[in-house]
N, C-alpha and C positions, 0 to 999 in steps of 0.2 A: 503456447500457456493452453491448457486441454481446458475444460470444465468436469465434472467430476462423473461426466457420462462418457468422458471421452472426445466430446467434441471440440476441434481444435476453435481456438479464439483468435482471429490477426491481430492480436495486441502482447509489448512485454509488461504493459502495465495497466491495470484497471480502476477507475474510480470511481462510483458513482453516487449521485445525491441523496437516491433514497437509503443508499446501504451502509450512509455511517461511517465508512471507511475505502481505504484501496487496498490492494490485492500488486504483487511484484512476485517476478522471480529473480533468487539474490544467489551469489558468490556466497556461502558464510566460512570462516574459520580465517586461519590466521594464512596472508595473502603470501609470508615466504615461504609456506610450506605447503605440499602435494596434498597435502591433507582437506584442499575444501572441498564441497558439497556444495550441492546445488541442490535449492530449498528456494518451494514458497511462504509466502510471507504475508502476511495482511495484517492493519492495522485498523480496528474497527474502535466503535464506543455502541458497549453489548449493555443494553438498560442502562445503570448513570454508571460504569466502568470503562474504562477506555483500558485495549488489550490489543498484545502485540501474541496471533496466534504463531508458530513456525512448526511448518508441516516436513516430516521428513523425507520429501520427494518434492521437484517441482511438477511433479503432474499428478498427486493423490488421485490415487482408487478409490479409499477411504474418506472421506468428509469429517470422519472425527478422529485420525489418524494426526493429532499435531501436538503440539506444547505451546500451552496457555499461560504467558501474562500480563499481569495484570499493572498498567503502568500509572494510574490516575483515577482514582472512588470518587464517587458525591458526582459528577458530571451532570450539569443542569441542560444545559448546549453547546451544540458542538457544529463548527463548520467546515468540511477540507474542500480547497482551491485546489489547481492544478494550473503552471504555468508555461505556456510555451516559450517566453521570453517578452514574447511582447503583451500577452491581452493572459487574463485571468479569467477560470473554467471551473463549474461547480459537478462536472464528470471529464471523465477520461476514455477513452480517446475521443477525440472530436469526428474525422474522420480517417479515410484511408492514408492520406499521410501522417497524419499525427499517429495512427496504429502503429507502428510503424516503429515508434520515438516514443523516448520516460521524457515525463516533463521536468522541464526544466529548474523549477521548484513547484515545490508542496505545500503550501497553508495548510496549517493547524493553526483551529481559534479553540480555544474549550474554555465555559463558565463554570467553575462551582457552586454548588449553592448555597456558599459562603457568599458569594458576591464576587470572590477573586475568577481571576480569566488572564489567562497564560495564549502568546500567541509565539509559534514555530515556524520561524521561514525558512527549509530544509532543501538548499542547493545538493548536489550532485555529482559525479567524479567522473560520473561512467562518459562509457561510448553514447551517444544519444540515437542513433538510427542502428535500425538490424536488417541483414538486407533479404 
């Protein structure tokens, strides 16, 4: 993964406490087809809306070139945590070792202005380490 300035980030996945979201590079499309695309995906809280941004490439040069989907609105509070399989963290990666891994679990807690709250614990089936 690279920043929009072309600086290489030694991480496959990034989640920061101040960003209210996380970023990853993913293969999108039908896994049985050869039409898969590798793209950057972000999930974040923007104002009071939980959104998904999908860029057209894995390292977009234009930070405004994305498709945005509103997943849930009227969010009062959000908290995102990342697990290495043993502990939960508010940021990812934690160190050089975890920079080569995708979190084994992601916990997303959202509280709506109505008082309703939702917690998703998301596992993944991807290879955990890149070379």
